[in-house]
C-alpha positions, 0 to 999 in steps of 0.5 A: 242290163237292169231287171224291169222289177228293179229300176222303179224301185231303184229310182224311187229310193233315190227320190226319198233320199234326196227328199231332204234337200227338198226339205232344206230348200224350202226351209231356206225360202221360208227363212229368207221371207221370199213368200211374203215379198211375193204376197202381193204379185210376181216379182222378177227374181233380181228384185226379190233377191234384192228385197231379201238379201240373197245372191240373185243367180243362186236364188234363181236356181233355188226357186227354179227347182222348187218350181218343180215341186209346186211351190213356185210357178213362172207366169212368164220368163224370168217372173216369179209367182207363188202357188197356193201350196208356197202361199202356206209359207207366207207369215200372215196366212191361216195355219202358216207352216213358216214357223215350223219351216224355221224350227226345221231349218234350225234346232229341230232340223239339226238333230235329223242329222244325228239320228244314227247316233240315237239309233246306235245308243237311244240316246236323244240326238237333240240333247247331244247337239243342244246340251239338254232336253228340249223342253229345258232348251225352250225354257232357256231360249225364249225366242226359240219357245215363241216359234215352237209354240207359234208352230204347235198353234198353227198346226193346231188349226189344221185339225180343230175344224175337224175336231169341233165338227165331230166332238161334242163339247157343250156339256162341260161348264169347265175345261182344264187344258193340261199342257195347253201352251198358249192356249190356242186350242182351248180358245178356239174350243171356248169360242166355237164349241163350248160357249157354255164353258170357262177354261183353264190353261195349265202350263209351266210358267214360261209359257203363261205370259203368251197364254194371258197375251192370247187370252187378251187378244181374243177377249176371253180374259172373263172366261179363261184363266192361266195357272202354272205349275209342273203336270207331273205334281198336280193339275187344277182340281175344278174342271169337268173336262181335262184336256190332254192334247198332243202331249203324251206323245212327248213322253215314254210310257212311265212318265206318261203313266205318271202325268195321267196318274196326276190328272186322276188324283187331282180331277173330280170323280165326275169329270172326264179326261179326253186325249187328242193324239195321232194314232200310230196305224200304218200311215205315213204321217203318224210314222214320220211324226214317230221318227221326229219324236225319236230324234228329240226324245231318244229311243226311250222317250216320247212316242207316237202310239197305237190306240191299244197302247193309249188304252193301257196307258190309261188303264194303268194310270186308273182311268175306265170306260175309255172309248177311242174315236179315230178322225179322217185325218188320223187323229185320235180322240180318247175319252175316259173316266176315272175309276170308281166314278159314278 
């Protein structure tokens, strides 16, 4: 007979092991578009299967299983409805999780199955599977880049309200978003937090068209521009605030310092740097994201960091006066000035 102190732990570890299957099931319903089909009203499984092109008996079992995890509900026998949790997988809702689910169902999720190779060798499992780095792959696969950028943008929606409510952006007249992707974060700041400022999205050429499109959609073409280039070589030299949001975690310490030194070399002496990133502090979300980074970039690549590790990077890159603010979500906002600035 098992000792009483063994049983709960033996049960819990199995729940964690099977958690990967829950993730895959959620990815499948997102791939099929089941949440979108259920947006208007509950439907019978057979009708859902017809609309999404699925095998009805198999879909019934999938939906029934995810009902246990709060994704769907059954208001009456044979009828399926979305829960508020499941509705976050619809394509047309704010902060939709569907782009993330599509990535995890494909290129990103495939790397997780090879994590053991990364642990053994330190090499990124993404590179081993896809024949090159994540960023090279995204440049070669514009359709994946679009999904990736949307996943990033929708994830930002979860934190921007908190950032805007707790950080003052009313001082800078010119904000440069270094590695700003399609401009989602900068545009929200210009609209809701920094109405006095102009903005520049700075990223690789492959994202320029996406950024210009988003700027036009927001009607901010007169206040925001896009410049392209390699942020290891240069950044625009006319900003008051240089925003580096969720960028440093993509790089190892050497490259992160190189990026920061580029900012230091090109930004005016009166400008300020602002780093926005998760803080590795023992919480489960940063820990999971660090494993995510490990699979994408390997043991010597990108990573989540503690506040002390960020401060060390900034010091090495020639910044001073760094101040760390930890937001309730676990996000960190770190501001610093170029060493020797007034």
